[in-house]
Biopython code that builds the backbone (N, CA, C, O; Angstrom):
import numpy as np
from Bio.PDB.StructureBuilder import StructureBuilder

atoms = [
    (1, "MET", "N", (4.479, -27.033, 68.630)),
    (1, "MET", "CA", (4.384, -25.619, 68.351)),
    (1, "MET", "C", (5.772, -25.077, 68.043)),
    (1, "MET", "O", (6.768, -25.516, 68.617)),
    (2, "THR", "N", (5.816, -24.130, 67.140)),
    (2, "THR", "CA", (7.052, -23.467, 66.768)),
    (2, "THR", "C", (6.953, -21.987, 67.110)),
    (2, "THR", "O", (5.868, -21.407, 67.063)),
    (3, "VAL", "N", (8.081, -21.377, 67.455)),
    (3, "VAL", "CA", (8.126, -19.968, 67.852)),
    (3, "VAL", "C", (9.372, -19.331, 67.258)),
    (3, "VAL", "O", (10.429, -19.960, 67.203)),
    (4, "ASP", "N", (9.252, -18.068, 66.806)),
    (4, "ASP", "CA", (10.419, -17.291, 66.408)),
    (4, "ASP", "C", (10.157, -15.827, 66.730)),
    (4, "ASP", "O", (9.042, -15.333, 66.563)),
    (5, "TYR", "N", (11.202, -15.135, 67.197)),
    (5, "TYR", "CA", (11.134, -13.705, 67.503)),
    (5, "TYR", "C", (11.682, -12.892, 66.343)),
    (5, "TYR", "O", (12.577, -13.343, 65.627)),
    (6, "ASN", "N", (11.134, -11.671, 66.155)),
    (6, "ASN", "CA", (11.741, -10.764, 65.188)),
    (6, "ASN", "C", (13.038, -10.230, 65.779)),
    (6, "ASN", "O", (13.297, -10.416, 66.968)),
    (7, "LYS", "N", (13.860, -9.564, 64.962)),
    (7, "LYS", "CA", (15.214, -9.209, 65.397)),
    (7, "LYS", "C", (15.257, -8.200, 66.533)),
    (7, "LYS", "O", (16.228, -8.187, 67.290)),
    (8, "ASP", "N", (14.242, -7.354, 66.681)),
    (8, "ASP", "CA", (14.277, -6.394, 67.788)),
    (8, "ASP", "C", (13.523, -6.881, 69.022)),
    (8, "ASP", "O", (13.457, -6.172, 70.026)),
    (9, "GLY", "N", (12.952, -8.090, 68.956)),
    (9, "GLY", "CA", (12.312, -8.696, 70.121)),
    (9, "GLY", "C", (10.966, -8.118, 70.507)),
    (9, "GLY", "O", (10.473, -8.388, 71.602)),
    (10, "THR", "N", (10.360, -7.325, 69.631)),
    (10, "THR", "CA", (9.070, -6.711, 69.950)),
    (10, "THR", "C", (7.891, -7.601, 69.586)),
    (10, "THR", "O", (6.785, -7.395, 70.085)),
    (11, "GLN", "N", (8.113, -8.585, 68.725)),
    (11, "GLN", "CA", (7.061, -9.503, 68.298)),
    (11, "GLN", "C", (7.608, -10.912, 68.232)),
    (11, "GLN", "O", (8.809, -11.126, 68.067)),
    (12, "PHE", "N", (6.702, -11.872, 68.365)),
    (12, "PHE", "CA", (7.065, -13.252, 68.080)),
    (12, "PHE", "C", (5.912, -13.922, 67.363)),
    (12, "PHE", "O", (4.751, -13.544, 67.518)),
    (13, "ALA", "N", (6.259, -14.927, 66.573)),
    (13, "ALA", "CA", (5.269, -15.669, 65.789)),
    (13, "ALA", "C", (5.202, -17.093, 66.309)),
    (13, "ALA", "O", (6.214, -17.671, 66.705)),
    (14, "THR", "N", (3.989, -17.656, 66.304)),
    (14, "THR", "CA", (3.798, -19.054, 66.677)),
    (14, "THR", "C", (2.942, -19.731, 65.618)),
    (14, "THR", "O", (2.200, -19.077, 64.884)),
    (15, "ALA", "N", (3.058, -21.033, 65.552)),
    (15, "ALA", "CA", (2.203, -21.843, 64.681)),
    (15, "ALA", "C", (2.266, -23.270, 65.195)),
    (15, "ALA", "O", (3.161, -23.625, 65.961)),
    (16, "GLY", "N", (1.302, -24.094, 64.763)),
    (16, "GLY", "CA", (1.287, -25.468, 65.225)),
    (16, "GLY", "C", (0.237, -26.299, 64.536)),
    (16, "GLY", "O", (0.028, -26.186, 63.328)),
    (17, "ASN", "N", (-0.431, -27.148, 65.321)),
    (17, "ASN", "CA", (-1.367, -28.146, 64.791)),
    (17, "ASN", "C", (-2.511, -27.563, 63.977)),
    (17, "ASN", "O", (-2.960, -28.192, 63.018)),
    (18, "ASP", "N", (-2.992, -26.382, 64.333)),
    (18, "ASP", "CA", (-4.158, -25.831, 63.635)),
    (18, "ASP", "C", (-3.808, -25.142, 62.319)),
    (18, "ASP", "O", (-4.712, -24.700, 61.610)),
    (19, "GLY", "N", (-2.519, -25.035, 61.968)),
    (19, "GLY", "CA", (-2.111, -24.440, 60.702)),
    (19, "GLY", "C", (-2.187, -22.930, 60.657)),
    (19, "GLY", "O", (-1.991, -22.336, 59.597)),
    (20, "ILE", "N", (-2.465, -22.304, 61.771)),
    (20, "ILE", "CA", (-2.631, -20.853, 61.815)),
    (20, "ILE", "C", (-1.363, -20.210, 62.358)),
    (20, "ILE", "O", (-0.822, -20.645, 63.375)),
    (21, "VAL", "N", (-0.895, -19.175, 61.674)),
    (21, "VAL", "CA", (0.269, -18.405, 62.117)),
    (21, "VAL", "C", (-0.243, -17.190, 62.877)),
    (21, "VAL", "O", (-1.049, -16.410, 62.369)),
    (22, "ARG", "N", (0.246, -17.047, 64.110)),
    (22, "ARG", "CA", (-0.175, -15.924, 64.955)),
    (22, "ARG", "C", (1.024, -15.052, 65.285)),
    (22, "ARG", "O", (2.100, -15.551, 65.613)),
    (23, "ILE", "N", (0.825, -13.738, 65.194)),
    (23, "ILE", "CA", (1.849, -12.767, 65.570)),
    (23, "ILE", "C", (1.435, -12.172, 66.908)),
    (23, "ILE", "O", (0.313, -11.688, 67.060)),
    (24, "TYR", "N", (2.351, -12.212, 67.883)),
    (24, "TYR", "CA", (2.084, -11.693, 69.225)),
    (24, "TYR", "C", (2.897, -10.437, 69.472)),
    (24, "TYR", "O", (4.022, -10.305, 68.990)),
    (25, "ASP", "N", (2.319, -9.524, 70.223)),
    (25, "ASP", "CA", (3.023, -8.365, 70.738)),
    (25, "ASP", "C", (3.734, -8.812, 72.011)),
    (25, "ASP", "O", (3.079, -9.265, 72.950)),
    (26, "GLU", "N", (5.052, -8.694, 72.062)),
    (26, "GLU", "CA", (5.836, -9.172, 73.203)),
    (26, "GLU", "C", (5.480, -8.438, 74.494)),
    (26, "GLU", "O", (5.438, -9.043, 75.565)),
    (27, "LYS", "N", (5.231, -7.161, 74.392)),
    (27, "LYS", "CA", (4.939, -6.366, 75.589)),
    (27, "LYS", "C", (3.585, -6.737, 76.198)),
    (27, "LYS", "O", (3.464, -6.878, 77.415)),
    (28, "MET", "N", (2.585, -6.893, 75.360)),
    (28, "MET", "CA", (1.221, -7.181, 75.831)),
    (28, "MET", "C", (0.959, -8.678, 75.982)),
    (28, "MET", "O", (0.027, -9.079, 76.680)),
    (29, "LEU", "N", (1.787, -9.511, 75.323)),
    (29, "LEU", "CA", (1.598, -10.965, 75.292)),
    (29, "LEU", "C", (0.202, -11.353, 74.814)),
    (29, "LEU", "O", (-0.440, -12.256, 75.349)),
    (30, "LYS", "N", (-0.238, -10.632, 73.785)),
    (30, "LYS", "CA", (-1.535, -10.897, 73.161)),
    (30, "LYS", "C", (-1.354, -11.005, 71.660)),
    (30, "LYS", "O", (-0.412, -10.449, 71.095)),
    (31, "VAL", "N", (-2.270, -11.729, 71.015)),
    (31, "VAL", "CA", (-2.226, -11.859, 69.561)),
    (31, "VAL", "C", (-2.471, -10.495, 68.930)),
    (31, "VAL", "O", (-3.485, -9.848, 69.192)),
    (32, "ALA", "N", (-1.530, -10.071, 68.095)),
    (32, "ALA", "CA", (-1.659, -8.807, 67.385)),
    (32, "ALA", "C", (-2.245, -9.014, 65.988)),
    (32, "ALA", "O", (-2.887, -8.119, 65.438)),
    (33, "ARG", "N", (-2.019, -10.204, 65.419)),
    (33, "ARG", "CA", (-2.467, -10.481, 64.048)),
    (33, "ARG", "C", (-2.499, -11.985, 63.822)),
    (33, "ARG", "O", (-1.648, -12.715, 64.328)),
    (34, "THR", "N", (-3.482, -12.443, 63.062)),
    (34, "THR", "CA", (-3.572, -13.839, 62.635)),
    (34, "THR", "C", (-3.379, -13.856, 61.130)),
    (34, "THR", "O", (-4.077, -13.149, 60.403)),
    (35, "LEU", "N", (-2.432, -14.662, 60.658)),
    (35, "LEU", "CA", (-2.091, -14.630, 59.235)),
    (35, "LEU", "C", (-2.802, -15.673, 58.391)),
    (35, "LEU", "O", (-2.937, -15.486, 57.182)),
    (36, "ASN", "N", (-3.257, -16.758, 58.985)),
    (36, "ASN", "CA", (-3.891, -17.811, 58.197)),
    (36, "ASN", "C", (-5.337, -17.940, 58.631)),
    (36, "ASN", "O", (-5.618, -18.397, 59.739)),
    (37, "THR", "N", (-6.249, -17.541, 57.771)),
    (37, "THR", "CA", (-7.664, -17.613, 58.127)),
    (37, "THR", "C", (-8.416, -18.697, 57.378)),
    (37, "THR", "O", (-9.626, -18.835, 57.553)),
    (38, "GLU", "N", (-7.728, -19.471, 56.545)),
    (38, "GLU", "CA", (-8.419, -20.490, 55.746)),
    (38, "GLU", "C", (-9.164, -21.476, 56.643)),
    (38, "GLU", "O", (-10.324, -21.791, 56.376)),
    (39, "LEU", "N", (-8.524, -21.966, 57.693)),
    (39, "LEU", "CA", (-9.171, -22.932, 58.576)),
    (39, "LEU", "C", (-10.249, -22.286, 59.429)),
    (39, "LEU", "O", (-11.282, -22.898, 59.697)),
    (40, "GLU", "N", (-10.012, -21.051, 59.857)),
    (40, "GLU", "CA", (-10.990, -20.347, 60.688)),
    (40, "GLU", "C", (-12.214, -19.931, 59.876)),
    (40, "GLU", "O", (-13.324, -19.890, 60.405)),
    (41, "GLY", "N", (-12.017, -19.621, 58.589)),
    (41, "GLY", "CA", (-13.096, -19.082, 57.771)),
    (41, "GLY", "C", (-13.898, -20.136, 57.041)),
    (41, "GLY", "O", (-14.648, -19.804, 56.123)),
    (42, "GLY", "N", (-13.766, -21.398, 57.419)),
    (42, "GLY", "CA", (-14.541, -22.450, 56.780)),
    (42, "GLY", "C", (-14.172, -22.674, 55.330)),
    (42, "GLY", "O", (-15.017, -23.079, 54.532)),
    (43, "GLY", "N", (-12.927, -22.418, 54.978)),
    (43, "GLY", "CA", (-12.479, -22.656, 53.608)),
    (43, "GLY", "C", (-12.667, -21.479, 52.686)),
    (43, "GLY", "O", (-12.203, -21.514, 51.546)),
    (44, "SER", "N", (-13.334, -20.436, 53.141)),
    (44, "SER", "CA", (-13.572, -19.297, 52.260)),
    (44, "SER", "C", (-12.710, -18.099, 52.624)),
    (44, "SER", "O", (-12.863, -17.027, 52.037)),
    (45, "GLY", "N", (-11.807, -18.264, 53.582)),
    (45, "GLY", "CA", (-10.960, -17.164, 54.018)),
    (45, "GLY", "C", (-9.749, -16.995, 53.121)),
    (45, "GLY", "O", (-9.712, -17.502, 51.999)),
    (46, "ALA", "N", (-8.766, -16.279, 53.627)),
    (46, "ALA", "CA", (-7.544, -16.020, 52.887)),
    (46, "ALA", "C", (-6.743, -17.308, 52.703)),
    (46, "ALA", "O", (-6.830, -18.220, 53.525)),
    (47, "PRO", "N", (-5.973, -17.377, 51.635)),
    (47, "PRO", "CA", (-5.140, -18.564, 51.448)),
    (47, "PRO", "C", (-4.100, -18.674, 52.552)),
    (47, "PRO", "O", (-3.621, -17.670, 53.077)),
    (48, "GLY", "N", (-3.767, -19.884, 52.885)),
    (48, "GLY", "CA", (-2.775, -20.117, 53.928)),
    (48, "GLY", "C", (-2.536, -21.610, 54.060)),
    (48, "GLY", "O", (-2.854, -22.380, 53.154)),
    (49, "HIS", "N", (-1.981, -22.012, 55.177)),
    (49, "HIS", "CA", (-1.671, -23.424, 55.395)),
    (49, "HIS", "C", (-2.936, -24.249, 55.610)),
    (49, "HIS", "O", (-3.900, -23.792, 56.224)),
    (50, "SER", "N", (-2.907, -25.470, 55.092)),
    (50, "SER", "CA", (-4.051, -26.374, 55.229)),
    (50, "SER", "C", (-3.742, -27.543, 56.167)),
    (50, "SER", "O", (-4.557, -28.453, 56.316)),
    (51, "ASN", "N", (-2.555, -27.515, 56.802)),
    (51, "ASN", "CA", (-2.169, -28.590, 57.702)),
    (51, "ASN", "C", (-1.203, -28.030, 58.739)),
    (51, "ASN", "O", (-0.940, -26.828, 58.767)),
    (52, "ARG", "N", (-0.682, -28.894, 59.579)),
    (52, "ARG", "CA", (0.207, -28.505, 60.670)),
    (52, "ARG", "C", (1.416, -27.716, 60.171)),
    (52, "ARG", "O", (2.016, -28.055, 59.151)),
    (53, "VAL", "N", (1.765, -26.654, 60.908)),
    (53, "VAL", "CA", (2.939, -25.842, 60.604)),
    (53, "VAL", "C", (4.032, -26.179, 61.613)),
    (53, "VAL", "O", (3.814, -26.105, 62.822)),
    (54, "PHE", "N", (5.209, -26.550, 61.111)),
    (54, "PHE", "CA", (6.325, -26.945, 61.967)),
    (54, "PHE", "C", (7.380, -25.874, 62.144)),
    (54, "PHE", "O", (8.204, -25.972, 63.052)),
    (55, "CYS", "N", (7.377, -24.847, 61.297)),
    (55, "CYS", "CA", (8.439, -23.860, 61.395)),
    (55, "CYS", "C", (7.946, -22.482, 60.964)),
    (55, "CYS", "O", (7.293, -22.337, 59.931)),
    (56, "VAL", "N", (8.268, -21.478, 61.768)),
    (56, "VAL", "CA", (8.101, -20.074, 61.393)),
    (56, "VAL", "C", (9.454, -19.400, 61.569)),
    (56, "VAL", "O", (10.187, -19.697, 62.512)),
    (57, "LYS", "N", (9.781, -18.492, 60.655)),
    (57, "LYS", "CA", (11.081, -17.837, 60.711)),
    (57, "LYS", "C", (10.972, -16.410, 60.195)),
    (57, "LYS", "O", (10.570, -16.184, 59.053)),
    (58, "TYR", "N", (11.333, -15.439, 61.046)),
    (58, "TYR", "CA", (11.388, -14.044, 60.624)),
    (58, "TYR", "C", (12.615, -13.811, 59.757)),
    (58, "TYR", "O", (13.656, -14.439, 59.951)),
    (59, "ASP", "N", (12.482, -12.900, 58.799)),
    (59, "ASP", "CA", (13.619, -12.453, 58.008)),
    (59, "ASP", "C", (14.462, -11.543, 58.902)),
    (59, "ASP", "O", (13.943, -10.554, 59.422)),
    (60, "PRO", "N", (15.745, -11.850, 59.094)),
    (60, "PRO", "CA", (16.557, -11.021, 59.981)),
    (60, "PRO", "C", (16.811, -9.614, 59.447)),
    (60, "PRO", "O", (17.212, -8.730, 60.205)),
    (61, "GLU", "N", (16.581, -9.395, 58.151)),
    (61, "GLU", "CA", (16.818, -8.088, 57.552)),
    (61, "GLU", "C", (15.550, -7.247, 57.430)),
    (61, "GLU", "O", (15.639, -6.034, 57.243)),
    (62, "ASP", "N", (14.385, -7.859, 57.530)),
    (62, "ASP", "CA", (13.113, -7.144, 57.395)),
    (62, "ASP", "C", (12.119, -7.734, 58.387)),
    (62, "ASP", "O", (11.621, -8.840, 58.177)),
    (63, "THR", "N", (11.828, -7.016, 59.456)),
    (63, "THR", "CA", (10.957, -7.540, 60.509)),
    (63, "THR", "C", (9.511, -7.697, 60.067)),
    (63, "THR", "O", (8.701, -8.241, 60.818)),
    (64, "ASN", "N", (9.164, -7.237, 58.872)),
    (64, "ASN", "CA", (7.804, -7.419, 58.361)),
    (64, "ASN", "C", (7.647, -8.709, 57.563)),
    (64, "ASN", "O", (6.529, -9.079, 57.206)),
    (65, "LEU", "N", (8.756, -9.401, 57.277)),
    (65, "LEU", "CA", (8.691, -10.636, 56.497)),
    (65, "LEU", "C", (8.876, -11.851, 57.390)),
    (65, "LEU", "O", (9.728, -11.873, 58.278)),
    (66, "LEU", "N", (8.048, -12.866, 57.129)),
    (66, "LEU", "CA", (8.038, -14.088, 57.910)),
    (66, "LEU", "C", (7.773, -15.250, 56.967)),
    (66, "LEU", "O", (6.942, -15.138, 56.066)),
    (67, "CYS", "N", (8.466, -16.362, 57.160)),
    (67, "CYS", "CA", (8.224, -17.577, 56.381)),
    (67, "CYS", "C", (7.656, -18.643, 57.302)),
    (67, "CYS", "O", (7.986, -18.693, 58.487)),
    (68, "SER", "N", (6.801, -19.493, 56.752)),
    (68, "SER", "CA", (6.239, -20.607, 57.518)),
    (68, "SER", "C", (6.131, -21.820, 56.611)),
    (68, "SER", "O", (5.963, -21.692, 55.398)),
    (69, "GLY", "N", (6.230, -23.008, 57.218)),
    (69, "GLY", "CA", (6.135, -24.229, 56.433)),
    (69, "GLY", "C", (5.747, -25.408, 57.294)),
    (69, "GLY", "O", (5.984, -25.417, 58.502)),
    (70, "GLY", "N", (5.146, -26.406, 56.662)),
    (70, "GLY", "CA", (4.705, -27.579, 57.404)),
    (70, "GLY", "C", (4.323, -28.736, 56.510)),
    (70, "GLY", "O", (4.911, -28.951, 55.450)),
    (71, "TRP", "N", (3.317, -29.483, 56.961)),
    (71, "TRP", "CA", (2.909, -30.723, 56.306)),
    (71, "TRP", "C", (2.117, -30.542, 55.022)),
    (71, "TRP", "O", (1.803, -31.535, 54.366)),
    (72, "ASP", "N", (1.787, -29.340, 54.640)),
    (72, "ASP", "CA", (1.001, -29.147, 53.421)),
    (72, "ASP", "C", (1.874, -28.926, 52.188)),
    (72, "ASP", "O", (1.366, -28.559, 51.128)),
    (73, "ASN", "N", (3.198, -29.148, 52.319)),
    (73, "ASN", "CA", (4.139, -28.992, 51.210)),
    (73, "ASN", "C", (4.232, -27.568, 50.685)),
    (73, "ASN", "O", (4.570, -27.359, 49.520)),
    (74, "ASN", "N", (3.937, -26.592, 51.525)),
    (74, "ASN", "CA", (4.017, -25.196, 51.110)),
    (74, "ASN", "C", (4.871, -24.390, 52.063)),
    (74, "ASN", "O", (4.784, -24.540, 53.282)),
    (75, "ILE", "N", (5.705, -23.527, 51.485)),
    (75, "ILE", "CA", (6.373, -22.476, 52.236)),
    (75, "ILE", "C", (5.592, -21.210, 51.921)),
    (75, "ILE", "O", (5.429, -20.843, 50.757)),
    (76, "MET", "N", (5.114, -20.550, 52.957)),
    (76, "MET", "CA", (4.414, -19.286, 52.776)),
    (76, "MET", "C", (5.344, -18.163, 53.219)),
    (76, "MET", "O", (5.946, -18.222, 54.291)),
    (77, "VAL", "N", (5.448, -17.140, 52.375)),
    (77, "VAL", "CA", (6.185, -15.930, 52.732)),
    (77, "VAL", "C", (5.142, -14.857, 52.981)),
    (77, "VAL", "O", (4.346, -14.523, 52.103)),
    (78, "TRP", "N", (5.164, -14.324, 54.196)),
    (78, "TRP", "CA", (4.170, -13.353, 54.635)),
    (78, "TRP", "C", (4.796, -11.978, 54.822)),
    (78, "TRP", "O", (5.904, -11.861, 55.344)),
    (79, "ASP", "N", (4.095, -10.953, 54.400)),
    (79, "ASP", "CA", (4.361, -9.590, 54.850)),
    (79, "ASP", "C", (3.322, -9.388, 55.943)),
    (79, "ASP", "O", (2.130, -9.310, 55.645)),
    (80, "ILE", "N", (3.743, -9.303, 57.194)),
    (80, "ILE", "CA", (2.791, -9.339, 58.309)),
    (80, "ILE", "C", (1.838, -8.143, 58.318)),
    (80, "ILE", "O", (0.912, -8.102, 59.128)),
    (81, "ARG", "N", (2.052, -7.174, 57.431)),
    (81, "ARG", "CA", (1.120, -6.054, 57.309)),
    (81, "ARG", "C", (-0.053, -6.400, 56.397)),
    (81, "ARG", "O", (-1.016, -5.638, 56.305)),
    (82, "GLN", "N", (0.026, -7.557, 55.719)),
    (82, "GLN", "CA", (-1.010, -7.983, 54.781)),
    (82, "GLN", "C", (-1.628, -9.294, 55.256)),
    (82, "GLN", "O", (-0.943, -10.098, 55.889)),
    (83, "PRO", "N", (-2.900, -9.527, 54.967)),
    (83, "PRO", "CA", (-3.562, -10.738, 55.458)),
    (83, "PRO", "C", (-3.213, -12.009, 54.696)),
    (83, "PRO", "O", (-3.355, -13.107, 55.234)),
    (84, "ASN", "N", (-2.762, -11.881, 53.456)),
    (84, "ASN", "CA", (-2.478, -13.044, 52.619)),
    (84, "ASN", "C", (-0.982, -13.200, 52.409)),
    (84, "ASN", "O", (-0.241, -12.220, 52.486)),
    (85, "PRO", "N", (-0.524, -14.429, 52.142)),
    (85, "PRO", "CA", (0.898, -14.600, 51.827)),
    (85, "PRO", "C", (1.244, -13.858, 50.546)),
    (85, "PRO", "O", (0.431, -13.772, 49.626)),
    (86, "ILE", "N", (2.462, -13.322, 50.495)),
    (86, "ILE", "CA", (2.892, -12.621, 49.285)),
    (86, "ILE", "C", (3.546, -13.583, 48.298)),
    (86, "ILE", "O", (3.621, -13.300, 47.103)),
    (87, "ILE", "N", (4.018, -14.724, 48.808)),
    (87, "ILE", "CA", (4.604, -15.774, 47.968)),
    (87, "ILE", "C", (4.248, -17.122, 48.580)),
    (87, "ILE", "O", (4.249, -17.278, 49.801)),
    (88, "SER", "N", (3.945, -18.092, 47.728)),
    (88, "SER", "CA", (3.744, -19.466, 48.163)),
    (88, "SER", "C", (4.633, -20.349, 47.304)),
    (88, "SER", "O", (4.581, -20.285, 46.076)),
    (89, "ILE", "N", (5.454, -21.178, 47.956)),
    (89, "ILE", "CA", (6.369, -22.063, 47.244)),
    (89, "ILE", "C", (5.950, -23.500, 47.536)),
    (89, "ILE", "O", (6.005, -23.944, 48.683)),
    (90, "TYR", "N", (5.534, -24.221, 46.509)),
    (90, "TYR", "CA", (5.106, -25.601, 46.688)),
    (90, "TYR", "C", (6.304, -26.545, 46.572)),
    (90, "TYR", "O", (7.150, -26.382, 45.692)),
    (91, "GLY", "N", (6.366, -27.536, 47.471)),
    (91, "GLY", "CA", (7.390, -28.565, 47.367)),
    (91, "GLY", "C", (7.914, -29.074, 48.693)),
    (91, "GLY", "O", (7.750, -30.257, 48.993)),
    (92, "PRO", "N", (8.543, -28.225, 49.506)),
    (92, "PRO", "CA", (9.163, -28.733, 50.743)),
    (92, "PRO", "C", (8.131, -29.251, 51.748)),
    (92, "PRO", "O", (7.144, -28.580, 52.049)),
    (93, "TYR", "N", (8.380, -30.453, 52.254)),
    (93, "TYR", "CA", (7.553, -31.071, 53.294)),
    (93, "TYR", "C", (8.294, -30.862, 54.608)),
    (93, "TYR", "O", (9.185, -31.635, 54.958)),
    (94, "ILE", "N", (7.920, -29.813, 55.327)),
    (94, "ILE", "CA", (8.628, -29.381, 56.527)),
    (94, "ILE", "C", (8.125, -30.169, 57.736)),
    (94, "ILE", "O", (6.929, -30.180, 58.028)),
    (95, "CYS", "N", (9.046, -30.823, 58.430)),
    (95, "CYS", "CA", (8.694, -31.632, 59.606)),
    (95, "CYS", "C", (9.435, -31.196, 60.858)),
    (95, "CYS", "O", (9.406, -31.911, 61.860)),
    (96, "GLY", "N", (10.087, -30.064, 60.834)),
    (96, "GLY", "CA", (10.836, -29.579, 61.988)),
    (96, "GLY", "C", (11.312, -28.163, 61.732)),
    (96, "GLY", "O", (10.873, -27.517, 60.780)),
    (97, "GLU", "N", (12.200, -27.682, 62.571)),
    (97, "GLU", "CA", (12.756, -26.329, 62.426)),
    (97, "GLU", "C", (13.749, -26.323, 61.278)),
    (97, "GLU", "O", (14.959, -26.381, 61.498)),
    (98, "SER", "N", (13.244, -26.253, 60.053)),
    (98, "SER", "CA", (14.128, -26.401, 58.897)),
    (98, "SER", "C", (13.911, -25.329, 57.836)),
    (98, "SER", "O", (13.915, -25.617, 56.639)),
    (99, "ILE", "N", (13.720, -24.084, 58.288)),
    (99, "ILE", "CA", (13.674, -22.932, 57.389)),
    (99, "ILE", "C", (14.693, -21.930, 57.906)),
    (99, "ILE", "O", (14.773, -21.681, 59.108)),
    (100, "ASP", "N", (15.480, -21.351, 56.985)),
    (100, "ASP", "CA", (16.402, -20.295, 57.362)),
    (100, "ASP", "C", (16.430, -19.239, 56.264)),
    (100, "ASP", "O", (16.243, -19.542, 55.086)),
    (101, "LEU", "N", (16.664, -18.018, 56.664)),
    (101, "LEU", "CA", (16.776, -16.886, 55.752)),
    (101, "LEU", "C", (18.099, -16.191, 56.022)),
    (101, "LEU", "O", (18.448, -15.922, 57.172)),
    (102, "HIS", "N", (18.849, -15.896, 54.933)),
    (102, "HIS", "CA", (20.131, -15.211, 55.098)),
    (102, "HIS", "C", (20.506, -14.516, 53.799)),
    (102, "HIS", "O", (20.526, -15.144, 52.740)),
    (103, "ASP", "N", (20.801, -13.231, 53.871)),
    (103, "ASP", "CA", (21.233, -12.439, 52.711)),
    (103, "ASP", "C", (20.308, -12.583, 51.510)),
    (103, "ASP", "O", (20.774, -12.676, 50.375)),
    (104, "GLY", "N", (19.012, -12.600, 51.750)),
    (104, "GLY", "CA", (18.054, -12.687, 50.664)),
    (104, "GLY", "C", (17.796, -14.085, 50.137)),
    (104, "GLY", "O", (17.043, -14.248, 49.177)),
    (105, "TYR", "N", (18.404, -15.103, 50.743)),
    (105, "TYR", "CA", (18.204, -16.489, 50.329)),
    (105, "TYR", "C", (17.328, -17.218, 51.334)),
    (105, "TYR", "O", (17.397, -16.963, 52.537)),
    (106, "LEU", "N", (16.509, -18.122, 50.832)),
    (106, "LEU", "CA", (15.660, -18.985, 51.643)),
    (106, "LEU", "C", (16.185, -20.410, 51.510)),
    (106, "LEU", "O", (16.353, -20.916, 50.401)),
    (107, "LEU", "N", (16.441, -21.051, 52.646)),
    (107, "LEU", "CA", (16.920, -22.426, 52.664)),
    (107, "LEU", "C", (15.947, -23.257, 53.480)),
    (107, "LEU", "O", (15.573, -22.862, 54.584)),
    (108, "THR", "N", (15.530, -24.406, 52.953)),
    (108, "THR", "CA", (14.621, -25.278, 53.694)),
    (108, "THR", "C", (15.124, -26.715, 53.667)),
    (108, "THR", "O", (15.864, -27.119, 52.769)),
    (109, "GLY", "N", (14.713, -27.461, 54.655)),
    (109, "GLY", "CA", (14.842, -28.905, 54.618)),
    (109, "GLY", "C", (13.556, -29.465, 54.053)),
    (109, "GLY", "O", (12.580, -28.730, 53.900)),
    (110, "SER", "N", (13.531, -30.746, 53.739)),
    (110, "SER", "CA", (12.326, -31.380, 53.250)),
    (110, "SER", "C", (12.395, -32.878, 53.518)),
    (110, "SER", "O", (13.372, -33.531, 53.153)),
    (111, "HIS", "N", (11.373, -33.417, 54.149)),
    (111, "HIS", "CA", (11.331, -34.850, 54.465)),
    (111, "HIS", "C", (10.753, -35.633, 53.292)),
    (111, "HIS", "O", (9.774, -35.216, 52.674)),
    (112, "ARG", "N", (11.364, -36.761, 52.998)),
    (112, "ARG", "CA", (10.851, -37.685, 51.996)),
    (112, "ARG", "C", (11.033, -39.094, 52.529)),
    (112, "ARG", "O", (12.042, -39.389, 53.169)),
    (113, "ASN", "N", (10.064, -39.972, 52.272)),
    (113, "ASN", "CA", (10.155, -41.366, 52.713)),
    (113, "ASN", "C", (11.164, -42.173, 51.915)),
    (113, "ASN", "O", (11.770, -43.111, 52.433)),
    (114, "LYS", "N", (11.340, -41.807, 50.659)),
    (114, "LYS", "CA", (12.236, -42.558, 49.770)),
    (114, "LYS", "C", (13.183, -41.604, 49.067)),
    (114, "LYS", "O", (12.856, -40.442, 48.826)),
    (115, "LYS", "N", (14.356, -42.110, 48.745)),
    (115, "LYS", "CA", (15.343, -41.390, 47.928)),
    (115, "LYS", "C", (15.589, -39.989, 48.429)),
    (115, "LYS", "O", (16.392, -39.258, 47.849)),
]
sb = StructureBuilder()
sb.init_structure("model")
sb.init_model(0)
sb.init_chain("A")
sb.init_seg("    ")
for serial, (resi, resn, name, xyz) in enumerate(atoms, 1):
    if name == "N":
        sb.init_residue(resn, " ", resi, " ")
    sb.init_atom(name, np.array(xyz, "f"), 0.0, 1.0, " ", f" {name:<3s}", serial, name[0])
structure = sb.get_structure()
C-alpha cells in the first residue's frame, strides 16, 4: 500500500493491490472519495487503474491534484473534485514510490526487464 498526504495535512490518499485510489479525511479517518471505480463497477465504471497501484503523490502546489501509477503502465492525474482522471499518461511501469511533482513538472521512474 502507498500513502501520501496533501500539503496542509487535511487529507491523505491510499492505493494498493485493488487498483483503487481512496481519499481520506484526516480528521474523521474515513474515506471521503474513491477515484477509481473501474474495478468496483464491473468494467463499466469510470476509467482508472486496471492493476496494482504502487505510488500516489499529491501536487504540492495544488491540493486538488493527485498522481497515481502502478503495474498497468499508466500515470493517472486526478482532480479529486472529479470522478475521472483528467490526464492519463501511458508508458511508465511503476513498481515503487517513484512519482514526484515539482514546479509543474512530473517525474517518474519506470521498471524494465531489459535495457
